[in-house]
DRENZA-777552 format. One record per atom (N, C-alpha, C, O, CB): x negated, y, z negated; residue in one letter. Coordinates in pm, whole numbers, plus 50000, padded with zeros to 5 digits. Glycine has a CB too. Example, Ala and Ser with C-alpha at 12.3 -4.5 7.8 and 13.67 -1.06 7.14 Angstrom:
residues 2
486814943149220a
487704955049220a
486804967049220a
485764966849154a
488694955349095a
487154977549292s
486334989449286s
487105000349213s
486595011449196s
485924994049428s
END
This chain:
residues 337
418531043009881m
418181031309944m
416601027909900m
415701036209903m
418421033210104m
416471015809865s
415081011609820s
414061011809934s
414351006810043s
415120997009760s
412851017709912p
411881018110017p
411531005510076p
411011005110188p
410741023909972p
411810994010000d
411340981210051d
412420975910148d
412180966410222d
411040970809932d
413550981810146r
414790975010215r
414350972410352r
414680961410397r
416160984210216r
413630980510433y
413470978510586y
411870978510597y
411340983410697y
414250991710686y
411070972610491s
409600973610497s
409310963410597s
408600966710691s
408830971310358s
409780950710590r
409260940510700r
409600945910842r
408860942210933r
409970925210682r
410470953010868q
410860957610991q
409990968911040q
409620969611157q
412220961410986q
409670978110942t
408760989510969t
407390986810990t
406680994011059t
408790998510868t
406910974010918r
405480969510943r
405300964211074r
404120962811108r
405040959010847r
406130961211151f
406040956511295f
405760969111366f
406640977511385f
407380949011352f
404520970511407l
403890982811457l
404670989411581l
404961001311586l
402400979511498l
404980979911679p
405720986611791p
407000994611764p
407451002711844p
406070976411885p
407600991311631f
408810996111595f
408511007011501f
408841018511529f
409690985711540f
407861004111382g
407321013011266g
408461021911204g
409661020011225g
406111022911321g
407901032111122e
408661042211052e
409531049711133e
410711051611105e
407841050910987e
408981053811231e
409761063411353e
410861056011406e
411951061711416e
408781067411489e
410721043211444g
411821035211484g
413021034711386g
414201035911418g
411331021711508g
412531032711258q
413531031811152q
414311045311131q
415491046011095q
412851027611022q
413521055411156r
414301068111126r
415221070611234r
416281076511213r
413411080611107r
414831065811371c
415811067711488c
416971058411449c
418071063211476c
415141063711641c
416981047111398l
417991036911383l
418961045011265l
420191044111273l
417271020811333l
418481050711184e
419461056111078e
420291066611118e
421201069511041e
418781060910962e
420151074011238t
420881083411296t
421701078711423t
422551085911475t
419991094011326t
421401066011470a
422081061011588a
423361052911556a
423701048311447a
421111052411668a
423941052211662s
425471045711671s
425581035511777s
425251036611895s
426621057011705s
426111025311714a
426311012411808a
427841008811814a
428561008711715a
425460998711746a
428221006111932v
429581001111958v
429600985511991v
428940982112089v
430201009312079v
430250976111921i
430230963311961i
431640960811995i
432550962711914i
429650954011859i
431840956212123v
433200953412186v
433570937712158v
433120929312235v
433140956612355v
434220934612071g
434550920312040g
433700914811912g
432490916111899g
434220911212173g
434550908611823c
433980903311694c
433940888411701c
434030883111591c
434810907811570c
433860881811786g
433860867311796g
432460864011772g
431720870611699g
434390861611933g
432090851611847a
430630846411805a
429580854811841a
428700857011757a
430280833111865a
429510860911972l
428480870112004l
428540881711913l
427500885711861l
428550874512143l
429800887911888g
429780901411811g
429370901011666g
428730909811610g
431140907611814g
429860888311603t
429420887411461t
427900885611461t
427270891211371t
430150875211383t
427290878711548a
425640877811535a
425150890911562a
424210894611491a
424890867211642a
425650899711660q
425110912111689q
425200921511563q
424240927811517q
425840917911809q
426530921711512a
426900930811413a
425910928911289a
425310938311238a
428410928611376a
425810915911246a
424980911911139a
423670916311163a
423150922011067a
425000898011117a
422990915111262l
421620917411283l
421440933711274l
420520938311206l
421160910911428l
422300941711341l
422410955411338l
422660962011215l
422000971811178l
423300958811417l
423620956711151a
423950961811014a
422680961010916a
422240970910858a
425180953110953a
422120947710904r
420960945210831r
419880953210863r
419170957310771r
420590932710843r
419600956410992a
418610964311049a
418560978211010a
417480984111015a
418720963611180a
419770985210967g
420000997510916g
420391006311020g
419961017811014g
418911002210847g
421251002711130v
421671011111224v
422811019811161v
423691014111097v
422091003411346v
422811033411176g
423451044711089g
425031042211102g
425771043111004g
423001060911147g
425461039111224r
426891038411232r
427251026811338r
426661025411445r
427501052911273r
428171019911299l
428641008411387l
430181009311383l
430851011911283l
428110993411333l
430661006711513r
432001006511539r
432350992911597r
431760989311699r
432381017811628r
433260985011540l
433540971411577l
434910971611610l
435820974911534l
433230961211472l
435050966911754i
436120967711830i
436670953711847i
435960946111913i
435800974411956i
437860948711799d
438450935211840d
440070936511814d
440630943711731d
437730922111746d
440650927411908r
442120928011907r
442680915311824r
443880912711819r
442690928112061r
441910909311774d
442230893811744d
442070892511594d
441500901211527d
441170882511825d
442580881211541y
442520878611411y
441760863811385y
441710855211472y
443980879311358y
441180862311253v
440310851711222v
441240837311219v
442330836111162v
439550855211074v
440700829411276e
441350814711267e
440400803411209e
439200805811196e
441780809911417e
440840793411181e
439900782911130e
438860778711240e
437660777211217e
440720770111081e
439480776711368s
438500772011456s
437360782511502s
436420779111575s
439240766811573s
437500793911459n
436390803211471n
435180801811386n
434140807811416n
436870815511450n
435270793611272l
434360794911159l
433050786411208l
431970788111153l
435080788911013l
433200778011305q
432130768911355q
431020776411411q
429880771811412q
432630759611459q
431390790411467r
430280797211537r
430200812311505r
429150818611516r
430430795311688r
431410817811463q
431600831711415q
431010834311288q
431730833211189q
432980835111406q
429720837811273v
429040836011153v
429180844311016v
428560842710911v
427830836911191v
430180853711047l
430510864010941l
431680860510878l
431890866510773l
430670877910993l
432610851310916y
433780848310850y
433790835610751y
432930826810750y
434760846810953y
434950836310667t
435080826210564t
436410818610590t
437160822610679t
435030832810420t
436720808210516e
437950802410520e
438860811410463e
440000811410508e
438000790010458e
438540819710364a
439490828610306a
439900840310418a
441040845010420a
438840834910169a
439010843810496d
439540852310617d
440630845710693d
441720851110716d
438410855210720d
440230831710737a
441270825210830a
442660823510749a
443760825910800a
440710810110883a
442460819310622a
443750817510554a
444740830210568a
445940829710593a
443470814510401a
443910842610547a
444750853410536a
445070861310688a
445650872010706a
444040863010430a
444510852710780a
444590858210911a
444220873410926a
444980881510980a
445950855910960a
443060876410875l
442540889910879l
442310893011011l
441920884111087l
441340892110801l
442510905611054p
441760909011192p
440440908711180p
439850911011075p
442050922411248p
439860905511296k
438250901211285k
437630914511262k
436760914711176k
437520893311432k
437890925211319a
437030937811300a
437120941511150a
436120946011093a
437560950711396a
438180939911089e
438280942610941e
437430934110848e
436680938310759e
439660940810899e
437680920310886a
436960911410801a
435550912910830a
434780912010735a
437390897210817a
435030915310953a
433590917710965a
433220929810893a
432210929110825a
433150918911108a
433890941110896r
433470952310828r
433150951010686r
432170956710639r
434390961610842r
434070942610607r
433940940610479r
432770931510445r
432180933710338r
435140935910433r
432360921710521h
431280914010477h
429990922810527h
428980923410457h
431360898410538h
430070928510634l
428870936810659l
428650947310555l
427460949510533l
428960943510793l
429460953810491l
429400964810395l
428810957810259l
428070963810181l
430950971910373l
429210945410244a
428590938010125a
427110935210146a
426330933510053a
429310924210100a
426810935010268a
425080931910304a
424400944110309a
423210945310277a
424740924410456a
425290955510358n
424570969110355n
425560980110351n
426250984110444n
423640971310480n
425530984710213s
426500995610186s
426121011010237s
426811021210237s
426680995710031s
424721008510283g
424191022410306g
424511029010453g
424081040210482g
422631021710286g
425201022010534i
425541026110681i
427031027710689i
427751023610597i
425041014810794i
427451032710782s
428861036710799s
429391025610915s
428841024611024s
429001054010850s
430391018510879i
431061008310951i
432541009810987i
433361008810895i
430920997010879i
432921011811099e
434291014511133e
434901001311213e
434340995811308e
434351028511224e
436090997511159a
436900987111219a
437870993111292a
438681000711240a
437490977911127a
437850989811432a
438880992211524a
439690982111562a
439310974411651a
438420997111627a
440900980511504i
441680967811551i
442550972311667i
443650977811658i
442630961011430i
441930969311769a
442450975311898a
442030967412024a
440990960912024a
441940989911913a
442830968112128d
442360961312243d
441600971912340d
442200982212370d
443610954012314d
440520970012381l
440000980712463l
440460981212611l
440320971512686l
438560980012460l
440960991712645n
441880994212764n
441491007212809n
440881015112736n
443440993812731n
441861010212944p
441661022613003p
442131035612925p
441491046112931p
442301021813128p
443321034012852r
443861042812776r
443071047412648r
443101059012607r
445041037912747r
442431038412594d
441731041412463d
440171041412491d
439411045512403d
442131030112345d
439721037112606a
438231036012623a
437561049412570a
436651048712487a
437841033312781a
437931059312609e
437331071412582e
437081074012420e
436011078112374e
438211082112645e
438131071312352d
438051072712213d
437321062712149d
436561066412059d
439251073312159d
437411050012178l
436841039512108l
435281036712160l
434541029412095l
437791026912126l
434891042612274l
433541042412295l
432731055212291l
431531055212320l
433371036812410l
433351065412255e
432781078912251e
431781078912143e
432061074212033e
433841089912228e
430701083712168g
429461087612064g
428571074712060g
427631074611980g
430021091811894g
428791065012132a
427881053812142a
426501056012212a
426351059912327a
428581043512212a
425531052812125d
424211053112177d
423911040612268d
423171041112366d
423231053912061d
424581029012223v
424561017512295v
425721009212281v
426271009012171v
423481010612263v
426211002012378i
427440994912367i
427030980212395i
426340977212492i
428551000612468i
427470971712307l
427140956012317l
428450950512361l
429510955012316l
426620948412168l
428390939512463d
429430931812514d
429480920012427d
428510912612410d
429250928312660d
430630918412371a
430830904512305a
432430900912340a
433260896912259a
430500905112122a
432590903012466t
434140901112503t
434100887912570t
433060881512586t
434830913412608t
435300883912610d
435550870612680d
436030871512817d
436430861212872d
436520862512607d
436050882812879n
436480884813013n
435820893413096n
435200903013051n
437670888513014n
435900890913225f
435280900613323f
435890915213317f
435190925313320f
435470895013469f
437140915313308e
438070927213330e
437500936813230e
437180948113269e
439720924013305e
437330933113097t
436920943312993t
435300946913028t
434810957812999t
437140936612827t
434590937013088r
433060939813106r
433070950213227r
432180958713224r
432100925013144r
433930950613328y
433730959413431y
434400972913368y
433910983513407y
434380953913573y
435410973313281l
435620986513207l
434500992613140l
434261004613153l
436600985013109l
433770984413063i
432750989112993i
431620995213086i
431011005513055i
432280978312909i
431400988613192n
430570992413301n
430881006313357n
430071015513374n
430690982413407n
432241006413385d
432641019313433d
432261031113343d
431681041113385d
434071019313454d
432581029413236y
432611040113118y
430981042513104y
430571054113104y
433421033712956y
430081032013093a
428721033313057a
428081039913177a
427371049613150a
428061019713020a
428211036713299v
427741043913424v
428061057513410v
427221066413405v
428351038713553v
429521059313401r
429931075113408r
429311084213306r
429011095913329r
431471076913389r
429101076913171e
428461087213050e
427181083913058e
426521091312985e
428981085412887e
426471075513119g
425101073313101g
424671066712984g
423591069412930g
424461084513108g
425551057112935v
425291050312807v
424691036212839v
425301028412913v
426651049212721v
423691033712791p
423161018912808p
424121009012743p
424751011912641p
421681017012738p
424220996212809w
424930985312734w
424330972512773w
423600971712872w
426460985112761w
424640962312697i
423970949712699i
425120938412723i
425900935112633i
423120947712559i
425130933412839y
426110922312876y
425580910012809y
424370908712787y
426250920013039y
426520900412775g
426260887412715g
427440878012732g
428600882012718g
425940888912569g
427160866412760a
428290855212754a
427590842812722a
426410840612749a
429130853112896a
428510833712653a
428110821012625a
429250810412625a
430280812512562a
427450821412501a
429040798712698v
430160788612692v
429210775412689v
428080774912738v
431350789512832v
429820765612627g
429240753312627g
427870753912543g
427850756912424g
429040748712772g
426690750712620s
425340752612565s
424730763012644s
423570765812614s
424480739912567s
425300769512742y
424660780112823y
425040795012788y
426120798412739y
425020777612966y
424130802212816g
424410816112781g
423530824512881g
422650819212950g
424050819312622g
423840838612886i
423340847912960i
423250860512888i
424060862312796i
424040848813074i
422360869812915a
422130882912858a
421580893012955a
420720888813033a
421210881712745a
421890904012962m
421300913813073m
421420927713029m
422590931113008m
422040912613214m
420550936613008p
420650950812987p
421190957813102p
420870954113215p
419390956512952p
422060968713081v
422250977513185v
421850991713143v
422400997913052v
423640976713230v
420860996113217l
420531011013174l
420901020513287l
420171020713386l
418921013213138l
421971028313281p
422511036313387p
421291046913446p
420571054113377p
423851044613325p
421271045613582g
420271055013633g
418801046813653g
417931051113729g
420131068013522g
418681036713590e
417481028513596e
417501015013646e
416661010913725e
416971027713478e
418451007913601t
418670995513644t
419860992113739t
420561001513777t
418760988513535t
420100981413775a
421210977613858a
422360977813741a
422130975613622a
420970962213943a
423520980513790c
424740980913701c
425530966213701c
425210957413782c
425780993213757c
426370964713623f
426970952213621f
427600948413755f
427530937013801f
427970951913514f
428250959313820r
428940956913948r
427830954514073r
428130948414176r
429920970113978r
426550959914049c
425500957414144c
425420941014140c
425560934614244c
424030965614100c
425200935114021v
425100921114008v
426380912814015v
426270901114050v
424470918413888v
427420917113990y
428610910614015y
429660920114082y
430460927114019y
429110904813888y
429530919214225p
430440929014303p
431910928114264p
432680937714254p
430340926314456p
432250912714241e
433690910614245e
433940901114120e
433130891914107e
434220904014391e
434880902214033p
435050891113938p
435230877914015p
435730876214126p
436280893613844p
434670868113924p
434580855513995p
436160849714021p
437150852913954p
433630844713903p
436120841714121s
437540836114152s
437810822414093s
436900815314051s
437760834814307s
439130819014089g
439420806414035g
439200805913886g
438810815613819g
438610796314103g
439500793113835a
439430790713690a
437980790013656a
437140783713721a
440200777713645a
437740797913537q
436270797513504q
436370788913352q
437360788713278q
435510815113495q
435100782413329p
434960776013202p
435190785113060p
434580795713044p
433560770313206p
435970780712976t
436030788212860t
435740780712743t
435380769012746t
437230794312848t
435930788212627c
435520780612493c
436380768312473c
435970758012419c
435700790012360c
437760770512527e
438730760612499e
438680747112599e
438980735712565e
440120767812508e
438240751212723t
437960740212819t
436660733912814t
436540722012842t
438120744812948t
435680741012780a
434380735312785a
433690733712659a
432710726312654a
433590742512867a
434100739912560g
433670740612418g
432430750312405g
431940755012508g
433290725812363g
431990753112296v
430820762412282v
430090757312155v
430690753112056v
431290778512269v
428820758012164l
427940754212049l
427510767011970l
427220776812038l
426640746412102l
427440768011841g
427040777811772g
425740783911797g
425630796211804g
427120774311658g
424580774811814p
423350779511837p
423250788811968p
422510798711965p
422470767811843p
423940785712076i
423760795012186i
424280806912166i
423680816712209i
424240790712301i
425470808312099t
426060821112082t
425130829811985t
424940841812004t
427540819412027t
424610823011883s
423790831511807s
422380836111884s
421810846611855s
423500823711673s
421920827911977l
420770829712051l
420940843012133l
420180852712124l
420520817312139l
422120842212222i
422490853212310i
422750866012234i
422310876612276i
423710849512391i
423430865212130g
423820876612037g
422540884411985g
422420896611972g
424670870711908g
421710875611961a
420290880311885a
419470886512002a
418790896511978a
419330866111808a
419490881412126v
418720886912238v
419500900912273v
418860910512315v
418660875812370v
420870901512255q
421500914312284q
421200924912170q
421110936912200q
423040912212302q
421050920312034a
420790929011944a
419300932911949a
418990944311914a
421210924111820a
418420925011987m
417010929412012m
416880942712110m
416170952612089m
416240916712080m
417730940312218e
417470950312311e
418130962412272e
417690973212311e
417850946412442e
419220961512192a
419830973512144a
419050980612032a
419140992812013a
421180970212097a
418310972411960l
417470977211847l
416340987211925l
416090998411881l
416730963111757l
415750982412035k
414760989212105k
415231002312157k
414511012312153k
414270981112210k
416481002212209i
417211015212264i
417501024312140i
417171036112144i
418701011512345i
418081019312033l
418521026911918l
417281031611860l
417291043511828l
419381018811816l
416161024911839g
414961028811787g
414081037911855g
412941040211815g
414341018711764g
414591043111958g
413831052712063g
412631045012147g
411611050612187g
413111066011975g
412921032612164r
411811024312229r
412481016512359r
412411004512387r
411151012912114r
413111026912428r
413851023212554r
412871016612655r
413211007012724r
414531036112620r
411671022212660a
410811017712770a
410641002312735a
410480995012833a
409331026312780a
410650996612614s
410330984112594s
411400973012629s
411280960712627s
409940983712466s
412450980812659v
413780971612712v
413280961612829v
412680965812928v
415120982212782v
413570949112810r
413110940112921r
414140941413056r
415310937513047r
413080924112860r
413720946013156r
414540946213262r
414890931513329r
414740930313451r
413910955413357r
415240922813268k
415260909913313k
416790904513270k
417510911013195k
413980901413247k
417150892513326i
418340885513300i
417820873013242i
417070865613306i
419250883513424i
418220870513118l
417900858113051l
419100848413059l
420270851313033l
417500860812904l
418610835613100r
419630825613108r
419140814813020r
417950811813018r
419900820613253r
419980809112950a
419410797012844a
420440786712843a
421640789812840a
419150802112677a
419950772712846d
420720763312827d
420110754212716d
419210746412746d
420980757112950d
420610755012579l
419900749312471l
420230734812470l
419700728112382l
420230756112338l
421050728812556w
421190715812533w
420440707212642w
420000696112611w
422600712912526w
420280712312772n
419520705712863n
418340714512911n
417470710012986n
420370701312972n
418360726612866g
417130732712916g
417370738413051g
418360734713114g
415990722912920g
416450747913104p
415690755313027p
415990769912977p
417080775113002p
414660755213089p
415030776412906i
415170790612880i
414350798512973i
413140796612976i
414800794012741i
414900807113049r
414250814713158r
414600827813172r
415730831213136r
414460809213277r
413830835713216e
414200851113269e
413840852513408e
412840847613461e
413400863013190e
414870860513471i
414500863713613i
414560878513622i
415070885213533i
415470856813721i
414020883913734d
414050898313759d
415460902013791d
416140895613871d
413080902413873d
415880912713726m
417090919213775m
417060925013905m
415990930213935m
417470928913691m
418080925413997p
418120929514128p
418050944414118p
418270950214012p
419330924314203p
417760950414227l
417300964014223l
418820969614240l
419740962214277l
416060968714347l
418980983514209r
420220990214223r
420590989814373r
419840991514468r
420121004814169r
422030986914375d
422520987314521d
422961000514553d
423871005214486d
423670977614550d
422431007714652p
422841021814680p
424201021114733p
424801031814733p
421891029314781p
424841010614779e
426331009514819e
427261004214726e
428411001414759e
426481001414931e
426721002414581c
427470999614471c
428601007914450c
428351019914438c
426720999814363c
429921003814443p
431041013814449p
430871022114304p
431161034014290p
432641005614466p
430391014214212t
430301020514069t
429171032414062t
429421044414065t
429901008313957t
427831026114051c
426761034714013c
426191041214171c
425281049514170c
425531024913919c
426731037214285g
426281042414401g
427371054714435g
427021066414448g
426171030514514g
428581050514445a
429681059414486a
430451065214383a
431371073014408a
430551052814567a
430101061714263g
430851069814143g
432371065814133g
433211073914093g
430781086814170g
432661054114169e
434151049814161e
434431042014033e
433661032714009e
434551040714287e
435371044313951f
435671038113835f
436911032313815f
437681036413728f
435481045713745f
437211021313904p
438741016413905p
439221010713780p
440411011913749p
439001005514010p
438401004613706w
438810998113582w
438971008413482w
439901006813402w
437850987713535w
438201019013471l
438421029813382l
439681038713421l
440401044613339l
437171038213379l
439811038713542d
441041046213588d
442271038113574d
443331043213610d
440921050513731d
442251027013531g
443421019313500g
443951011313638g
445031005513628g
444561029713439g
443311010713750m
443811002613850m
443950988113834m
444720981913907m
443101004513950m
443260982313745y
443220968213710y
443540965813577y
442650965813492y
441990962513735y
444890963513543r
445190960313393r
446650954013392r
447660959513437r
445130974813293r
446580941113331a
447760934813297a
447560926913174a
446450926013121a
448230926613406a
448630921113127p
448370910913011p
447540899413049p
447650894313160p
449680905112957p
446730895312963v
445620887112972v
445620874812891v
445890875412771v
444530894312941v
445310863012952s
445210851012874s
443940853212781s
442980859812821s
445090837712970s
443990847312656l
443030846812566l
441920836312576l
442250824512580l
443620845812454l
440640839812581c
439540828312585c
439990819312462c
440530824612365c
437820834412566c
439780806812465g
439740797412354g
441170795312286g
441280789412178g
438720802712248g
442160800012349r
443570795912271r
444540796612396r
444360803612495r
444110807712131r
445650787812372n
446530787212464n
447560799712431n
448640797512377n
447130772912467n
447200811112463a
447850823812433a
447750834112521a
446800835112599a
447440828612321a
448780843112515v
448710855912604v
448810867812511v
449530867812411v
449920856712719v
448030877812550q
448330890212475q
449160899912560q
448990901312681q
447000897212428q
449990905912492i
450890915912548i
450520929812499i
450710932812381i
452340912712511i
449960939012592h
449560950512548h
450060963912639h
449680975612627h
448110949012540h
450960958812725e
451580968212822e
452420979312747e
452450990812791e
452510960212923e
453060975712638r
454160984812589r
453350990212463r
453010983712365r
455720976812551r
453121003412490r
452481010712387r
453341018412289r
453831029312318r
451621019512446r
453501012712180r
454491020512090r
454261013511944r
454051001511929r
456211019212146r
454341023111843p
453831019411710p
455001009311663p
456181011411694p
453581033311604p
454590997711582l
455490990011528l
455610991911364l
454570993611301l
455150976511571l
456820991711299d
456730991511175d
456880978911106d
458010974911075d
457510999511135d
455790971911077l
455660958311050l
456490955810939l
457100945110940l
454300954111028l
456650963610842v
457590959310719v
459010958610771v
459740949210740v
457550970310589v
459400968610851g
460940968510894g
460900957211003g
461980951411018g
461560984410960g
460040953611068l
459910940011166l
460160927511074l
461090919811096l
458260938211242l
459320926110976a
459550916710883a
460820912710831a
461190901010818a
458920919710793a
461580924410798v
463040922910754v
463930919810862v
464930912910841v
463570935210690v
463640924910989r
464530920011100r
464440906311139r
465410899911179r
464310927211216r
463150901211125l
462790887811174l
463140876811060l
463130864811087l
461190887411212l
463450881410935g
463840872310833g
464790862610875g
465840866510926g
464350879010723g
464530848510859g
465400839010892g
465260832011031g
465890822211069g
466610844610878g
464350838511097l
464200834011239l
462920825511247l
462510820611353l
464130846611342l
462280824011119g
461150815211133g
460190818311013g
460440828010941g
460440817111275g
459190810910992e
458280814410885e
457430826810930e
456830827511038e
457360802010848e
457450836610833i
456810848510839i
455660849610739i
455810848310618i
457770858910819i
454310852410810r
453240855710713r
452770870010754r
452670872910874r
451990844610716r
452490878610661a
452090892510688a
451010896610587a
450930892510471a
453330902210680a
450170905410648n
449220914110559n
449180928510609n
449950931610699n
447690908310558n
448390937010561e
448610950710596e
448330955010747e
448560966110793e
447780958710505e
447810944510813f
447320946010937f
448130942011050f
448190947811158f
446210940110942f
448790930611013a
449660922911121a
450570916111059a
450550914410937a
448970913211209a
451600911011147l
452660901311103l
452790888111193l
452750888911316l
454040909011103l
452920877611135r
452910866611223r
454150859011187r
454520857011072r
451620858211213r
454800854511303l
456100847211297l
455810834511358l
455090834311458l
457300854511370l
456300823111308l
456280808911341l
457750804811378l
458570801511292l
455680800111218l
458020805311508d
459520802911513d
459710787711559d
460790785011611d
460310813711620d
458770777711544g
459000764211569g
458530761411716g
458200750011749g
460500760711545g
458480771811804e
458030770211944e
456790778211975e
455920773712050e
459120774212039e
456680790111918f
455670799011944f
455100805211801f
455730804911695f
456230809912043f
453890810411818e
453350816511707e
453060831011757e
452140832611838e
452090808711652e
453820842011712v
453810854511747v
453040862311643v
453390862111525v
455140859011766v
452000869311685t
451360879211581t
451430892011646t
450920894611754t
449800875911538t
452240901511558f
452460916111595f
451430923811535f
450990919811427f
453820921611551f
450880936111595f
450100944511537f
450770958411535f
451690960611613f
448830944111601f
450350967811450a
450830980411432a
450840988111555a
451710996711565a
450120986911334a
450010986411650d
449850994011748d
450830990011867d
450860996811970d
448460993911778d
451540979711853g
452570975011949g
452270963412033g
453050957912111g
452910985312035g
450920959912007r
450410946612084r
451140935812002r
451690937511893r
448590944112084r
451040922412085a
451240910612032a
450530899412087a
450340900512208a
452450908312034a
450060888412029i
449570877212084i
450500866812065i
450900863911953i
448340874112035i
450880860712170i
451960848912189i
451210837412213i
450660836112322i
453010850712312i
451080827812115k
450480816112110k
451340803912142k
452370801712079k
449930815311987k
450950796312234g
452000785512257g
452180785912420g
452790776312466g
453540789012168g
451790794612501t
451890795212640t
450750803812710t
450120812312647t
453240800612671t
450500800912855t
449560808012905t
450560815213032t
450060822713116t
448180798212946t
451780812413032d
452660819013129d
453010833913068d
453620835812963d
454050809613154d
452500843813153i
452750858313125i
454220861413115i
454640869213030i
452120867113236i
455060855213205g
456420857513209g
457010853413089g
457780861113032g
457030851513316g
456760841613040v
457140837412916v
456760844512803v
457600846912716v
456770826012900v
455450848612792a
454900859012679a
455880870412669a
456470873312564a
453370865512718a
456010876712784r
456790889012799r
458370886012738r
458990893812665r
456800893412968r
458770874912777s
460210873212725s
460390870612572s
461390873712508s
460860861412798s
459280864512525v
459180863512372v
459130874612320v
459960877212233v
458130856812319v
458100884812362y
457960897212305y
459280906412298y
459640913012200y
456920903812380y
459920905312419s
461210911912435s
462160907312342s
462840915712281s
461740910212565s
462340893512320r
463270888912243r
463290894212082r
464330896012020r
463120874712257r
461960896312028y
461790898211910y
461720915311890y
462160920611788y
460580889811870y
461160922511993v
461020936311987v
461750944312063v
462010955812026v
459910939612006v
462170939212183g
462850947312271g
462010950412388g
460830947012394g
463300959112206g
462690957612491n
462070962212609n
461290974512601n
460730979012701n
463010964012704n
END
């Protein structure tokens, strides 16, 4: 690696050569490779974080290209899984680091394997269920993580340092009730996702570079359309918090898990039936039932009513409904019970 590669970074004295050496042996896990995740991943890969694991259950679509900064039209045309497409583009930018693509849904069964070894976890998800799961794991294992979310022109970011700061459940004791704004219903602008992803990446760099004391114990809120951008103090840890106070981890224990509607699409993901799928054999069986598009990672069937994407781990995304019962029925129709 050229000595000039990270020279502009190491000349920043609060970080320096020592911070760079820490980065080179550090490991970050990014959960979600959408707008926030691609911004985070691009910054951390170019900074020289030694190991990145990218977790995402979804594939690239044309509507992603407006804000998900790593992807291209070719990725969308090929329906590449986001984690794999991101891995390829990041390696083209920095071949000197290790990047793993996990084409998977983060759930209680797989959380141990997918999050293991992380020095920091970055949230780039689209739902509170997964954030509570990350929080459970992070608090139990003492791993710092960075929460972030963006919709419309508004975004929020917050670090969670187990044992030092309030945890996610201290701040949000219960998931929000009722329908929440999503990318599909409220839209989203690329600058806000890039801003929040960059804020998350900065706090991650502090942690990974051995500068944990510099992490801002603040909640950043920004509205780039109407303003303002401001920070507020994080609340104190709640001694009665069920997670960081009582050591209860219900999301990690699998008490809250069901098929989920996906942000930004009229679609439901089925992940309750854990079984490997032979995608080649499935393509043969489904021949004649509709248009089939396949690559080495997934198989897509367009049957005239639904667009069903099957993954090798047994998951499927059924596009064309938000009804879980309908989605289960479509899955059973093509794969069985």
